[in-house]
DRENTIRO-887935 format. One record per residue (C-alpha): y, z, x; residue in three letters. Coordinates in steps of 0.1 Angstrom, whole numbers, plus 5000, padded with zeros to 4 digits. Layout:
// residues N
<node py="Y" pz="Z" px="X" aa="ALA"/>
...
This chain:
// residues 405
<node py="3823" pz="2248" px="0399" aa="MET"/>
<node py="3841" pz="2230" px="0372" aa="ASN"/>
<node py="3817" pz="2222" px="0344" aa="LEU"/>
<node py="3843" pz="2208" px="0320" aa="LYS"/>
<node py="3837" pz="2172" px="0329" aa="PRO"/>
<node py="3800" pz="2176" px="0320" aa="TYR"/>
<node py="3808" pz="2194" px="0287" aa="ARG"/>
<node py="3832" pz="2167" px="0277" aa="GLU"/>
<node py="3808" pz="2139" px="0286" aa="ALA"/>
<node py="3778" pz="2155" px="0268" aa="LEU"/>
<node py="3799" pz="2162" px="0237" aa="ALA"/>
<node py="3802" pz="2124" px="0232" aa="LEU"/>
<node py="3780" pz="2111" px="0203" aa="PRO"/>
<node py="3747" pz="2098" px="0214" aa="GLY"/>
<node py="3750" pz="2105" px="0252" aa="LEU"/>
<node py="3728" pz="2137" px="0252" aa="ARG"/>
<node py="3699" pz="2119" px="0234" aa="SER"/>
<node py="3702" pz="2088" px="0256" aa="LEU"/>
<node py="3700" pz="2109" px="0288" aa="LEU"/>
<node py="3670" pz="2129" px="0275" aa="LEU"/>
<node py="3651" pz="2098" px="0265" aa="VAL"/>
<node py="3660" pz="2081" px="0298" aa="SER"/>
<node py="3643" pz="2109" px="0319" aa="VAL"/>
<node py="3611" pz="2106" px="0299" aa="LEU"/>
<node py="3612" pz="2067" px="0298" aa="ALA"/>
<node py="3617" pz="2063" px="0335" aa="ARG"/>
<node py="3587" pz="2085" px="0345" aa="ILE"/>
<node py="3560" pz="2059" px="0339" aa="PRO"/>
<node py="3582" pz="2032" px="0354" aa="LEU"/>
<node py="3585" pz="2052" px="0386" aa="THR"/>
<node py="3547" pz="2056" px="0388" aa="ALA"/>
<node py="3539" pz="2018" px="0388" aa="THR"/>
<node py="3540" pz="2013" px="0426" aa="GLY"/>
<node py="3517" pz="2041" px="0436" aa="VAL"/>
<node py="3493" pz="2034" px="0407" aa="THR"/>
<node py="3489" pz="1997" px="0417" aa="LEU"/>
<node py="3485" pz="2007" px="0453" aa="THR"/>
<node py="3456" pz="2030" px="0444" aa="PHE"/>
<node py="3440" pz="2004" px="0422" aa="TYR"/>
<node py="3441" pz="1976" px="0447" aa="VAL"/>
<node py="3429" pz="1998" px="0476" aa="VAL"/>
<node py="3403" pz="2019" px="0458" aa="LEU"/>
<node py="3390" pz="1998" px="0429" aa="ASP"/>
<node py="3394" pz="1963" px="0443" aa="LEU"/>
<node py="3385" pz="1974" px="0479" aa="GLY"/>
<node py="3414" pz="1956" px="0495" aa="ARG"/>
<node py="3438" pz="1968" px="0522" aa="GLY"/>
<node py="3473" pz="1982" px="0520" aa="TYR"/>
<node py="3487" pz="1948" px="0529" aa="GLY"/>
<node py="3472" pz="1933" px="0498" aa="ALA"/>
<node py="3485" pz="1963" px="0477" aa="ALA"/>
<node py="3520" pz="1957" px="0492" aa="GLY"/>
<node py="3519" pz="1921" px="0482" aa="LEU"/>
<node py="3513" pz="1931" px="0446" aa="VAL"/>
<node py="3542" pz="1956" px="0448" aa="GLY"/>
<node py="3564" pz="1928" px="0464" aa="ALA"/>
<node py="3555" pz="1904" px="0436" aa="ALA"/>
<node py="3567" pz="1929" px="0409" aa="ILE"/>
<node py="3598" pz="1936" px="0429" aa="THR"/>
<node py="3607" pz="1899" px="0434" aa="VAL"/>
<node py="3600" pz="1893" px="0397" aa="GLY"/>
<node py="3622" pz="1922" px="0387" aa="ALA"/>
<node py="3651" pz="1911" px="0410" aa="ALA"/>
<node py="3650" pz="1877" px="0395" aa="ILE"/>
<node py="3645" pz="1887" px="0359" aa="GLY"/>
<node py="3669" pz="1916" px="0357" aa="GLY"/>
<node py="3701" pz="1896" px="0354" aa="PRO"/>
<node py="3685" pz="1871" px="0331" aa="LEU"/>
<node py="3674" pz="1898" px="0307" aa="LEU"/>
<node py="3708" pz="1914" px="0310" aa="GLY"/>
<node py="3724" pz="1882" px="0300" aa="ARG"/>
<node py="3700" pz="1880" px="0271" aa="LEU"/>
<node py="3710" pz="1915" px="0260" aa="VAL"/>
<node py="3747" pz="1903" px="0261" aa="ASP"/>
<node py="3739" pz="1873" px="0239" aa="ARG"/>
<node py="3712" pz="1884" px="0215" aa="ARG"/>
<node py="3714" pz="1922" px="0215" aa="GLY"/>
<node py="3691" pz="1949" px="0228" aa="LEU"/>
<node py="3663" pz="1951" px="0203" aa="ARG"/>
<node py="3650" pz="1914" px="0207" aa="PRO"/>
<node py="3649" pz="1919" px="0245" aa="VAL"/>
<node py="3630" pz="1952" px="0240" aa="LEU"/>
<node py="3604" pz="1934" px="0218" aa="VAL"/>
<node py="3600" pz="1906" px="0243" aa="LEU"/>
<node py="3596" pz="1928" px="0273" aa="THR"/>
<node py="3575" pz="1954" px="0255" aa="GLY"/>
<node py="3550" pz="1927" px="0245" aa="ILE"/>
<node py="3550" pz="1914" px="0281" aa="ALA"/>
<node py="3544" pz="1949" px="0295" aa="GLU"/>
<node py="3516" pz="1956" px="0270" aa="ALA"/>
<node py="3498" pz="1924" px="0279" aa="LEU"/>
<node py="3500" pz="1930" px="0317" aa="PHE"/>
<node py="3490" pz="1967" px="0318" aa="TRP"/>
<node py="3462" pz="1962" px="0293" aa="SER"/>
<node py="3447" pz="1933" px="0314" aa="THR"/>
<node py="3456" pz="1943" px="0349" aa="ALA"/>
<node py="3426" pz="1967" px="0353" aa="PRO"/>
<node py="3402" pz="1937" px="0347" aa="ILE"/>
<node py="3420" pz="1910" px="0366" aa="LEU"/>
<node py="3407" pz="1897" px="0399" aa="PRO"/>
<node py="3431" pz="1900" px="0428" aa="TYR"/>
<node py="3441" pz="1863" px="0429" aa="PRO"/>
<node py="3451" pz="1865" px="0393" aa="VAL"/>
<node py="3467" pz="1900" px="0396" aa="LEU"/>
<node py="3492" pz="1887" px="0421" aa="LEU"/>
<node py="3510" pz="1860" px="0399" aa="PRO"/>
<node py="3506" pz="1883" px="0369" aa="ALA"/>
<node py="3524" pz="1910" px="0387" aa="ALA"/>
<node py="3553" pz="1886" px="0394" aa="PHE"/>
<node py="3555" pz="1876" px="0357" aa="LEU"/>
<node py="3553" pz="1912" px="0346" aa="ALA"/>
<node py="3582" pz="1921" px="0370" aa="GLY"/>
<node py="3604" pz="1893" px="0357" aa="SER"/>
<node py="3598" pz="1905" px="0321" aa="LEU"/>
<node py="3599" pz="1942" px="0329" aa="ALA"/>
<node py="3615" pz="1966" px="0304" aa="LEU"/>
<node py="3652" pz="1967" px="0316" aa="PRO"/>
<node py="3654" pz="2005" px="0311" aa="ILE"/>
<node py="3674" pz="2013" px="0342" aa="PHE"/>
<node py="3701" pz="1987" px="0336" aa="SER"/>
<node py="3702" pz="1992" px="0298" aa="VAL"/>
<node py="3709" pz="2029" px="0302" aa="ILE"/>
<node py="3738" pz="2023" px="0326" aa="ARG"/>
<node py="3751" pz="1995" px="0302" aa="GLN"/>
<node py="3749" pz="2019" px="0273" aa="SER"/>
<node py="3767" pz="2047" px="0292" aa="ILE"/>
<node py="3795" pz="2023" px="0298" aa="ALA"/>
<node py="3796" pz="2014" px="0261" aa="ALA"/>
<node py="3795" pz="2051" px="0249" aa="MET"/>
<node py="3817" pz="2068" px="0275" aa="VAL"/>
<node py="3855" pz="2061" px="0281" aa="PRO"/>
<node py="3862" pz="2050" px="0317" aa="PRO"/>
<node py="3879" pz="2084" px="0325" aa="GLU"/>
<node py="3847" pz="2103" px="0317" aa="ARG"/>
<node py="3821" pz="2079" px="0332" aa="ARG"/>
<node py="3819" pz="2096" px="0366" aa="ARG"/>
<node py="3801" pz="2128" px="0353" aa="PRO"/>
<node py="3780" pz="2106" px="0329" aa="ALA"/>
<node py="3768" pz="2084" px="0357" aa="TYR"/>
<node py="3762" pz="2115" px="0378" aa="ALA"/>
<node py="3739" pz="2128" px="0351" aa="LEU"/>
<node py="3722" pz="2094" px="0350" aa="ASP"/>
<node py="3716" pz="2094" px="0388" aa="SER"/>
<node py="3702" pz="2129" px="0386" aa="MET"/>
<node py="3678" pz="2119" px="0358" aa="SER"/>
<node py="3666" pz="2091" px="0381" aa="VAL"/>
<node py="3660" pz="2116" px="0408" aa="GLU"/>
<node py="3640" pz="2138" px="0384" aa="LEU"/>
<node py="3619" pz="2108" px="0373" aa="SER"/>
<node py="3610" pz="2099" px="0408" aa="PHE"/>
<node py="3600" pz="2135" px="0415" aa="MET"/>
<node py="3577" pz="2136" px="0386" aa="VAL"/>
<node py="3563" pz="2100" px="0381" aa="GLY"/>
<node py="3546" pz="2093" px="0414" aa="PRO"/>
<node py="3532" pz="2128" px="0416" aa="ALA"/>
<node py="3516" pz="2125" px="0381" aa="LEU"/>
<node py="3502" pz="2091" px="0391" aa="ALA"/>
<node py="3485" pz="2105" px="0422" aa="VAL"/>
<node py="3471" pz="2134" px="0402" aa="ALA"/>
<node py="3457" pz="2111" px="0375" aa="ALA"/>
<node py="3442" pz="2087" px="0400" aa="ALA"/>
<node py="3426" pz="2115" px="0418" aa="THR"/>
<node py="3413" pz="2134" px="0388" aa="ALA"/>
<node py="3403" pz="2103" px="0368" aa="LEU"/>
<node py="3404" pz="2069" px="0384" aa="SER"/>
<node py="3430" pz="2043" px="0394" aa="ALA"/>
<node py="3418" pz="2020" px="0367" aa="ARG"/>
<node py="3423" pz="2046" px="0340" aa="THR"/>
<node py="3457" pz="2055" px="0355" aa="THR"/>
<node py="3468" pz="2019" px="0350" aa="LEU"/>
<node py="3461" pz="2021" px="0313" aa="TYR"/>
<node py="3479" pz="2054" px="0311" aa="LEU"/>
<node py="3510" pz="2041" px="0329" aa="VAL"/>
<node py="3510" pz="2010" px="0307" aa="GLY"/>
<node py="3508" pz="2031" px="0276" aa="ALA"/>
<node py="3537" pz="2052" px="0289" aa="GLY"/>
<node py="3558" pz="2021" px="0296" aa="ILE"/>
<node py="3551" pz="2006" px="0261" aa="VAL"/>
<node py="3560" pz="2040" px="0245" aa="ALA"/>
<node py="3593" pz="2040" px="0265" aa="ALA"/>
<node py="3601" pz="2006" px="0251" aa="GLY"/>
<node py="3593" pz="2018" px="0215" aa="VAL"/>
<node py="3615" pz="2049" px="0220" aa="ALA"/>
<node py="3644" pz="2028" px="0231" aa="PHE"/>
<node py="3639" pz="2004" px="0203" aa="TRP"/>
<node py="3641" pz="2033" px="0178" aa="LEU"/>
<node py="3671" pz="2049" px="0196" aa="LEU"/>
<node py="3688" pz="2015" px="0199" aa="ASP"/>
<node py="3717" pz="2027" px="0221" aa="PRO"/>
<node py="3749" pz="2007" px="0219" aa="PRO"/>
<node py="3756" pz="1980" px="0245" aa="THR"/>
<node py="3792" pz="1976" px="0234" aa="ARG"/>
<node py="3818" pz="2003" px="0230" aa="GLY"/>
<node py="3835" pz="2011" px="0197" aa="GLY"/>
<node py="3867" pz="1994" px="0208" aa="GLY"/>
<node py="3848" pz="1964" px="0222" aa="GLU"/>
<node py="3841" pz="1933" px="0200" aa="PRO"/>
<node py="3804" pz="1931" px="0190" aa="ALA"/>
<node py="3783" pz="1900" px="0185" aa="GLY"/>
<node py="3782" pz="1867" px="0205" aa="PRO"/>
<node py="3812" pz="1858" px="0225" aa="HIS"/>
<node py="3824" pz="1825" px="0241" aa="PRO"/>
<node py="3808" pz="1821" px="0275" aa="ARG"/>
<node py="3828" pz="1838" px="0302" aa="VAL"/>
<node py="3827" pz="1818" px="0334" aa="PRO"/>
<node py="3807" pz="1836" px="0360" aa="ARG"/>
<node py="3833" pz="1829" px="0387" aa="ARG"/>
<node py="3859" pz="1848" px="0366" aa="SER"/>
<node py="3840" pz="1882" px="0370" aa="TRP"/>
<node py="3817" pz="1877" px="0399" aa="LEU"/>
<node py="3845" pz="1885" px="0423" aa="THR"/>
<node py="3845" pz="1895" px="0459" aa="PRO"/>
<node py="3851" pz="1931" px="0449" aa="ARG"/>
<node py="3820" pz="1930" px="0426" aa="LEU"/>
<node py="3799" pz="1913" px="0453" aa="LEU"/>
<node py="3810" pz="1940" px="0477" aa="ALA"/>
<node py="3798" pz="1967" px="0453" aa="VAL"/>
<node py="3765" pz="1949" px="0449" aa="LEU"/>
<node py="3762" pz="1948" px="0487" aa="ALA"/>
<node py="3769" pz="1985" px="0490" aa="VAL"/>
<node py="3743" pz="1992" px="0463" aa="SER"/>
<node py="3716" pz="1972" px="0482" aa="ALA"/>
<node py="3726" pz="1988" px="0515" aa="ALA"/>
<node py="3724" pz="2023" px="0500" aa="GLY"/>
<node py="3689" pz="2019" px="0487" aa="THR"/>
<node py="3678" pz="2002" px="0518" aa="LEU"/>
<node py="3687" pz="2034" px="0537" aa="VAL"/>
<node py="3668" pz="2054" px="0510" aa="LEU"/>
<node py="3637" pz="2032" px="0513" aa="GLY"/>
<node py="3638" pz="2034" px="0550" aa="GLY"/>
<node py="3642" pz="2072" px="0550" aa="THR"/>
<node py="3612" pz="2075" px="0527" aa="ASP"/>
<node py="3589" pz="2057" px="0552" aa="VAL"/>
<node py="3604" pz="2074" px="0583" aa="ALA"/>
<node py="3599" pz="2109" px="0569" aa="VAL"/>
<node py="3561" pz="2102" px="0564" aa="VAL"/>
<node py="3559" pz="2086" px="0599" aa="ALA"/>
<node py="3577" pz="2115" px="0616" aa="VAL"/>
<node py="3555" pz="2142" px="0600" aa="LEU"/>
<node py="3523" pz="2123" px="0606" aa="ARG"/>
<node py="3532" pz="2119" px="0644" aa="GLU"/>
<node py="3537" pz="2156" px="0647" aa="ASN"/>
<node py="3507" pz="2166" px="0627" aa="GLY"/>
<node py="3528" pz="2180" px="0598" aa="ASP"/>
<node py="3517" pz="2155" px="0572" aa="VAL"/>
<node py="3507" pz="2184" px="0549" aa="GLY"/>
<node py="3544" pz="2193" px="0546" aa="TRP"/>
<node py="3553" pz="2158" px="0533" aa="THR"/>
<node py="3557" pz="2169" px="0497" aa="GLY"/>
<node py="3579" pz="2199" px="0507" aa="ALA"/>
<node py="3602" pz="2178" px="0529" aa="VAL"/>
<node py="3606" pz="2151" px="0502" aa="LEU"/>
<node py="3613" pz="2178" px="0476" aa="ALA"/>
<node py="3641" pz="2193" px="0497" aa="VAL"/>
<node py="3655" pz="2158" px="0501" aa="TRP"/>
<node py="3654" pz="2153" px="0463" aa="ALA"/>
<node py="3669" pz="2187" px="0455" aa="VAL"/>
<node py="3697" pz="2180" px="0479" aa="ALA"/>
<node py="3704" pz="2147" px="0460" aa="SER"/>
<node py="3704" pz="2165" px="0427" aa="LEU"/>
<node py="3729" pz="2190" px="0440" aa="ALA"/>
<node py="3751" pz="2163" px="0455" aa="GLY"/>
<node py="3750" pz="2143" px="0422" aa="GLY"/>
<node py="3759" pz="2174" px="0403" aa="PHE"/>
<node py="3788" pz="2182" px="0426" aa="ALA"/>
<node py="3800" pz="2145" px="0424" aa="TYR"/>
<node py="3802" pz="2146" px="0387" aa="GLY"/>
<node py="3821" pz="2180" px="0386" aa="ALA"/>
<node py="3849" pz="2171" px="0410" aa="VAL"/>
<node py="3882" pz="2159" px="0397" aa="THR"/>
<node py="3887" pz="2129" px="0420" aa="ARG"/>
<node py="3868" pz="2097" px="0424" aa="SER"/>
<node py="3852" pz="2085" px="0456" aa="PHE"/>
<node py="3848" pz="2049" px="0467" aa="SER"/>
<node py="3812" pz="2037" px="0467" aa="PRO"/>
<node py="3818" pz="2022" px="0501" aa="LEU"/>
<node py="3829" pz="2056" px="0515" aa="VAL"/>
<node py="3799" pz="2073" px="0500" aa="LEU"/>
<node py="3774" pz="2047" px="0513" aa="MET"/>
<node py="3790" pz="2047" px="0548" aa="ALA"/>
<node py="3787" pz="2085" px="0549" aa="ALA"/>
<node py="3751" pz="2083" px="0537" aa="LEU"/>
<node py="3743" pz="2058" px="0564" aa="SER"/>
<node py="3760" pz="2078" px="0592" aa="LEU"/>
<node py="3742" pz="2110" px="0581" aa="CYS"/>
<node py="3709" pz="2092" px="0581" aa="THR"/>
<node py="3711" pz="2079" px="0617" aa="ILE"/>
<node py="3705" pz="2113" px="0635" aa="PRO"/>
<node py="3679" pz="2127" px="0610" aa="VAL"/>
<node py="3651" pz="2118" px="0635" aa="GLY"/>
<node py="3665" pz="2143" px="0659" aa="LEU"/>
<node py="3651" pz="2170" px="0636" aa="GLY"/>
<node py="3616" pz="2156" px="0637" aa="GLY"/>
<node py="3601" pz="2181" px="0661" aa="ALA"/>
<node py="3594" pz="2206" px="0632" aa="HIS"/>
<node py="3591" pz="2200" px="0595" aa="TRP"/>
<node py="3616" pz="2226" px="0586" aa="TRP"/>
<node py="3642" pz="2211" px="0611" aa="LEU"/>
<node py="3636" pz="2178" px="0594" aa="LEU"/>
<node py="3643" pz="2194" px="0560" aa="CYS"/>
<node py="3677" pz="2207" px="0574" aa="LEU"/>
<node py="3685" pz="2173" px="0589" aa="ALA"/>
<node py="3679" pz="2156" px="0556" aa="LEU"/>
<node py="3701" pz="2177" px="0535" aa="ILE"/>
<node py="3735" pz="2160" px="0543" aa="PRO"/>
<node py="3721" pz="2125" px="0537" aa="ALA"/>
<node py="3702" pz="2137" px="0506" aa="GLY"/>
<node py="3734" pz="2152" px="0491" aa="ALA"/>
<node py="3749" pz="2117" px="0492" aa="LEU"/>
<node py="3720" pz="2098" px="0476" aa="CYS"/>
<node py="3727" pz="2104" px="0439" aa="ALA"/>
<node py="3765" pz="2102" px="0443" aa="PRO"/>
<node py="3762" pz="2068" px="0460" aa="THR"/>
<node py="3741" pz="2053" px="0431" aa="ILE"/>
<node py="3763" pz="2069" px="0405" aa="ALA"/>
<node py="3795" pz="2055" px="0421" aa="ALA"/>
<node py="3782" pz="2020" px="0423" aa="THR"/>
<node py="3771" pz="2020" px="0386" aa="SER"/>
<node py="3805" pz="2033" px="0376" aa="ASP"/>
<node py="3823" pz="2007" px="0397" aa="ALA"/>
<node py="3802" pz="1978" px="0382" aa="VAL"/>
<node py="3809" pz="1991" px="0347" aa="SER"/>
<node py="3847" pz="1989" px="0354" aa="ARG"/>
<node py="3848" pz="1955" px="0371" aa="LEU"/>
<node py="3833" pz="1933" px="0344" aa="VAL"/>
<node py="3843" pz="1925" px="0308" aa="PRO"/>
<node py="3821" pz="1941" px="0281" aa="ALA"/>
<node py="3807" pz="1906" px="0271" aa="SER"/>
<node py="3789" pz="1902" px="0304" aa="VAL"/>
<node py="3782" pz="1939" px="0313" aa="ARG"/>
<node py="3744" pz="1935" px="0307" aa="GLY"/>
<node py="3741" pz="1906" px="0332" aa="GLU"/>
<node py="3763" pz="1926" px="0357" aa="ALA"/>
<node py="3741" pz="1957" px="0353" aa="MET"/>
<node py="3711" pz="1935" px="0358" aa="GLY"/>
<node py="3726" pz="1923" px="0391" aa="LEU"/>
<node py="3732" pz="1958" px="0401" aa="HIS"/>
<node py="3696" pz="1967" px="0393" aa="GLY"/>
<node py="3685" pz="1937" px="0414" aa="SER"/>
<node py="3706" pz="1949" px="0443" aa="ALA"/>
<node py="3691" pz="1983" px="0441" aa="VAL"/>
<node py="3656" pz="1969" px="0439" aa="THR"/>
<node py="3661" pz="1945" px="0468" aa="VAL"/>
<node py="3675" pz="1973" px="0489" aa="GLY"/>
<node py="3645" pz="1995" px="0484" aa="ILE"/>
<node py="3621" pz="1966" px="0489" aa="ALA"/>
<node py="3637" pz="1957" px="0522" aa="VAL"/>
<node py="3643" pz="1992" px="0536" aa="GLY"/>
<node py="3607" pz="2003" px="0536" aa="ALA"/>
<node py="3592" pz="1974" px="0555" aa="PRO"/>
<node py="3622" pz="1973" px="0579" aa="LEU"/>
<node py="3617" pz="2010" px="0588" aa="ALA"/>
<node py="3580" pz="2004" px="0591" aa="GLY"/>
<node py="3584" pz="1975" px="0615" aa="ALA"/>
<node py="3609" pz="1995" px="0636" aa="VAL"/>
<node py="3586" pz="2025" px="0637" aa="ILE"/>
<node py="3556" pz="2003" px="0647" aa="ASP"/>
<node py="3576" pz="1988" px="0675" aa="ALA"/>
<node py="3592" pz="2020" px="0688" aa="SER"/>
<node py="3590" pz="2055" px="0674" aa="ALA"/>
<node py="3594" pz="2072" px="0640" aa="PRO"/>
<node py="3628" pz="2086" px="0647" aa="ALA"/>
<node py="3641" pz="2051" px="0651" aa="TRP"/>
<node py="3633" pz="2043" px="0615" aa="GLY"/>
<node py="3661" pz="2066" px="0604" aa="PHE"/>
<node py="3685" pz="2053" px="0631" aa="ALA"/>
<node py="3680" pz="2016" px="0624" aa="VAL"/>
<node py="3681" pz="2017" px="0586" aa="THR"/>
<node py="3712" pz="2040" px="0588" aa="GLY"/>
<node py="3728" pz="2016" px="0613" aa="ALA"/>
<node py="3722" pz="1987" px="0589" aa="VAL"/>
<node py="3739" pz="2005" px="0561" aa="GLY"/>
<node py="3768" pz="2013" px="0584" aa="ALA"/>
<node py="3771" pz="1976" px="0594" aa="LEU"/>
<node py="3771" pz="1966" px="0557" aa="VAL"/>
<node py="3799" pz="1991" px="0552" aa="ALA"/>
<node py="3819" pz="1975" px="0580" aa="LEU"/>
<node py="3813" pz="1940" px="0567" aa="ALA"/>
<node py="3827" pz="1948" px="0532" aa="VAL"/>
<node py="3855" pz="1970" px="0544" aa="LEU"/>
<node py="3880" pz="1942" px="0544" aa="PRO"/>
<node py="3874" pz="1936" px="0507" aa="VAL"/>
<node py="3881" pz="1973" px="0500" aa="GLU"/>
<node py="3912" pz="1973" px="0521" aa="LEU"/>
<node py="3925" pz="1942" px="0504" aa="ARG"/>
<node py="3919" pz="1958" px="0470" aa="ARG"/>
<node py="3939" pz="1989" px="0480" aa="ARG"/>
<node py="3968" pz="1969" px="0494" aa="ARG"/>
<node py="3969" pz="1949" px="0461" aa="THR"/>
<node py="3968" pz="1981" px="0441" aa="ALA"/>
<node py="3996" pz="1997" px="0462" aa="ALA"/>
<node py="4017" pz="1965" px="0458" aa="ALA"/>
<node py="4015" pz="1967" px="0420" aa="ARG"/>
<node py="4024" pz="2004" px="0419" aa="THR"/>
<node py="4063" pz="2008" px="0418" aa="PRO"/>
<node py="4077" pz="2032" px="0444" aa="SER"/>
<node py="4091" pz="2065" px="0430" aa="PRO"/>
<node py="4127" pz="2054" px="0439" aa="GLU"/>
<node py="4123" pz="2022" px="0418" aa="LEU"/>
<node py="4105" pz="2038" px="0389" aa="ALA"/>
<node py="4135" pz="2050" px="0369" aa="PRO"/>
<node py="4153" pz="2017" px="0373" aa="ALA"/>
<node py="4122" pz="1998" px="0363" aa="THR"/>
<node py="4118" pz="2020" px="0332" aa="ALA"/>
<node py="4153" pz="2014" px="0322" aa="GLY"/>
């Protein structure tokens, strides 16, 4: 396999340290959902529905706050936003273990709206540090680091909540998040490229960059993570129905390793792939996964094709957003991308759960995959229009010499 794209990307100043810090910084962030669930259920004695409401409050807050914080990064720089969100995170996680449930719910929404924008900032910094022609392997590395964080974070949270307590785990997760904010404040990665003007800029009208093409990419981003969120729930349901719930960790690990392998291959190839094509392929490969639910090892095999498309899909959408907007609004655009990803996951899990409750676990894969395919069909005209426009702007070979002369 061609490793030259990775060597060239990692040779760029600052990228290696950014990716290393990003893996460690994302681990506590990926542990928040399962930690709050344990706390609400075990320590507060409430049901999973109540725990889901807390998770939903954080998710809705993050979806609203992400673009606003990104816009603040564009206008004021990264460090002031890290200070603001770091203080908000410290206040929430230090008080959450003593808050009664009626207060925890609105506090979770406020914490979500002022959450550390680590995911979007990393992608914004990659766009600033890496020339457009080298961003594909850089974003592939970023998507693989996300996969690693999700493999480690929730597992550590479960282990800590089991060995210690859910309340203590809340404090540990909060300390990890604050430490991540401090690490990024010290690292202070650039949010504008060397050739891009720094400092405040005249306001760019949103209608000039929030184009149908960008909206299509955001829709693809949301649809892709909707499929992933639905798959997560459907895997557990299928294994539970067949009495193989003990193999859940192994099946999810195979899925994650397939995603890592797919992300690595995506960054190493020499040609680019449309986010729409990748998301459509992910959706179509997810639809029949339930057919392998009779045995846990069959489910592993059925998940590999879809798993191999997870990281490439996220990487391609991040790359596309970085190219479609001017540098002066990249933070807000990456915030919108983060919101789309968050909303997709938040919708996919309950959608699959409702379908499974009404029918059978295998339908959780089929329906969420079908929704992703329908979104791909809905945005296909935008992609075709873009390609026709690009082809019209490219002179034919016969006319090229005359044009040059």
